[in-house]
C-alpha positions in Angstrom: 46.6 245.1 238.4 44.4 248.0 239.7 40.7 247.0 240.0 37.5 248.8 240.9 34.2 247.5 242.2 30.7 249.1 242.2 29.2 249.1 245.7 27.1 245.9 245.9 24.3 247.7 247.7 23.3 249.5 244.5 20.6 247.6 242.5 20.4 249.1 239.0 17.0 247.5 238.5 15.5 249.5 241.4 17.3 252.7 240.4 16.1 252.6 236.8 12.6 254.0 237.4 14.0 257.3 238.8 16.5 257.7 235.9 13.7 256.9 233.4 11.3 259.4 234.9 13.7 262.4 235.5 16.4 261.7 232.9 19.1 262.0 235.5 20.2 260.3 238.7 22.8 260.8 241.5 24.2 257.7 243.3 26.3 258.4 246.4 29.0 255.9 247.4 28.9 254.4 243.9 32.1 252.3 244.3 33.4 250.5 247.4 35.5 252.4 249.8 38.8 250.8 248.7 38.0 251.5 245.1 37.2 255.1 245.8 40.6 255.6 247.5 42.4 254.0 244.5 40.5 256.2 242.0 41.2 259.4 244.0 44.9 258.5 244.2 45.0 258.2 240.5 43.6 261.7 240.0 45.8 263.2 242.7 49.0 261.7 241.4 48.4 262.1 237.7 50.9 264.2 235.8 49.9 264.1 232.2 47.2 266.7 232.1 46.2 268.7 229.0 44.4 272.0 229.0 41.4 271.4 226.7 39.5 274.4 225.2 37.7 275.3 222.1 37.6 278.0 219.5 34.2 277.8 217.9 33.7 274.2 216.8 37.4 273.3 217.0 38.9 271.6 220.0 42.5 272.2 221.1 44.7 270.7 223.8 47.9 272.1 225.3 50.1 270.0 227.6 50.5 271.2 231.2 54.2 272.0 230.6 53.4 274.0 227.5 50.8 276.1 229.2 52.7 276.7 232.4 55.8 277.7 230.5 53.9 280.7 229.1 54.7 284.1 230.8 51.9 285.2 233.2 50.9 288.0 230.9 50.4 285.5 228.0 48.4 283.1 230.3 46.2 286.1 231.3 45.6 287.1 227.7 44.8 283.5 226.8 42.2 283.2 229.5 40.8 286.6 228.6 40.2 285.4 225.1 38.4 282.3 226.5 36.1 284.5 228.6 35.3 286.8 225.7 34.3 283.9 223.5 32.2 282.5 226.4 30.1 285.7 226.5 28.5 285.0 223.2 28.8 281.3 222.5 29.6 277.7 223.6 33.0 277.6 225.4 35.0 275.4 227.8 38.3 275.3 229.4 39.7 272.7 232.0 42.4 270.1 232.5 41.7 266.8 230.9 43.3 263.4 230.2 41.4 261.5 227.5 42.1 258.0 228.8 40.6 255.9 226.0 42.2 258.0 223.3 45.6 257.8 225.0 45.3 254.0 225.0 44.3 253.9 221.3 47.3 256.1 220.4 49.8 254.2 222.6 50.4 257.1 224.8 51.9 256.3 228.3 51.5 252.6 227.7 50.8 250.8 231.0 50.0 254.0 232.9 47.9 253.2 236.0 45.2 255.6 234.9 44.4 253.3 232.0 42.9 250.8 234.4 39.9 253.1 234.5 39.2 252.4 230.9 39.5 248.6 231.4 36.9 248.9 234.2 34.3 251.1 232.3 34.5 248.9 229.2 34.3 245.7 231.2 31.2 243.4 231.6 30.4 244.4 235.2 30.3 248.2 234.6 28.5 248.0 231.2 26.1 245.4 232.5 25.2 247.7 235.4 24.7 250.6 233.0 22.6 248.6 230.5 20.2 247.6 233.3 20.2 251.1 234.8 19.3 252.8 231.6 17.2 250.0 230.2 19.3 250.1 227.0 20.6 246.6 226.3 22.3 247.7 223.1 24.9 249.8 224.9 28.2 248.6 223.3 30.9 250.4 225.2 32.0 253.6 227.1 34.8 256.0 226.6 36.7 257.4 229.5 38.3 260.7 230.6 39.7 262.2 233.7 39.0 265.9 234.4 40.5 268.6 236.7 38.8 272.0 237.0 40.9 274.7 238.5 39.6 278.1 239.6 38.2 279.9 236.5 37.4 276.7 234.6 33.9 276.0 233.2 31.9 274.3 230.5 28.9 276.3 229.1 25.5 275.0 228.2 25.3 272.2 225.7 23.3 269.0 225.1 26.1 266.3 224.4 24.9 265.6 220.9 27.7 264.2 218.7 27.7 264.0 214.9 29.1 260.4 214.7 28.9 258.9 218.2 25.5 257.4 219.2 25.5 258.5 222.9 22.9 257.0 225.2 23.9 258.7 228.4 26.7 260.5 230.1 28.2 259.4 233.4 30.4 261.5 235.7 32.0 259.8 238.7 32.6 262.8 241.0 35.8 262.3 243.1 36.0 265.7 244.8 36.3 265.6 248.6 35.5 268.5 250.9 33.8 270.7 248.4 32.1 273.9 249.5 29.0 274.8 247.5 30.1 278.4 247.3 33.0 277.3 245.2 30.8 276.6 242.1 31.5 273.7 239.8 28.0 272.4 239.9 26.7 270.1 237.2 23.6 272.2 236.2 20.6 271.2 234.2 18.3 273.7 232.3 14.8 273.9 231.2 13.6 275.4 227.9 13.6 278.9 229.4 17.2 278.7 230.6 16.3 278.2 234.2 18.4 275.8 236.3 16.1 273.0 237.3 18.6 271.0 239.3 22.3 271.2 240.0 24.6 268.5 241.4 27.4 269.7 243.7 30.9 268.2 243.3 31.2 265.3 245.8 33.3 262.3 246.6 32.6 258.9 245.2 29.2 260.0 243.7 28.0 258.9 240.3 26.0 261.4 238.2 24.3 259.9 235.2 21.9 261.6 232.7 20.3 260.6 229.5 21.2 262.4 226.3 20.3 264.9 224.9 19.7 267.4 227.8 20.9 271.0 228.2 23.5 271.1 231.0 26.7 272.9 232.0 29.5 272.9 234.5 29.3 276.1 236.4 32.6 278.1 236.7 34.8 277.1 239.6 35.2 280.2 241.7 38.5 282.1 241.9 38.5 281.5 245.7 37.9 277.7 245.5 40.5 276.1 247.7 40.6 272.7 245.8 40.2 271.4 242.3 37.0 269.8 241.0 38.1 266.3 240.0 36.2 263.5 238.3 36.2 260.6 235.9 33.6 260.7 233.1 32.5 259.2 229.8 29.6 258.5 227.5 27.7 255.2 227.1 27.7 254.4 223.4 25.7 252.2 221.1 
């Protein structure tokens, strides 16, 4: 059984004040070294990615094999349509594996990646998050894995959901050796559209922020030499 452990040096009680005052927090070396290696291996070896994207308010997913079987001209046309929609509205495109949904639907039963969902819905992770956010009524978390390739992005949004009561979003960045010129920053905006802070992709670093807040994932540059990889989810009442 694959297990993961939060680095014991992190005290959620002492970290809570910063999260409360700024609405966001970055915690380097969030899990132990061994846990970080296991999590990174899961992302590196995973082979059930889906290209997730939207057309207006509708979400779509295409399997990696479906997308890569398209002729290059059709892939180019598909991405061109994505970029045209992004010029005037909310848009995203990146590789994703929705772990908690796969478990509910019986997809890839027993897959090693599913251990991440066991961890983030367990007492230790949720207890840490309840203390960190000061929200004792957090009930659970969902879980995803994401892989942003060059040209992928997620435009500005606030993470509101019509039926899920989201307290905060967490992103465990598992991206080693990232150059800041490659983009992919988790950016936060003020009311005038200015970026007030941006978190660079990093290895074994937890980014957590309270909802709602305007934020985006900046486009990964065409010349980025590596993918932007992470685990993420929402803490839910």
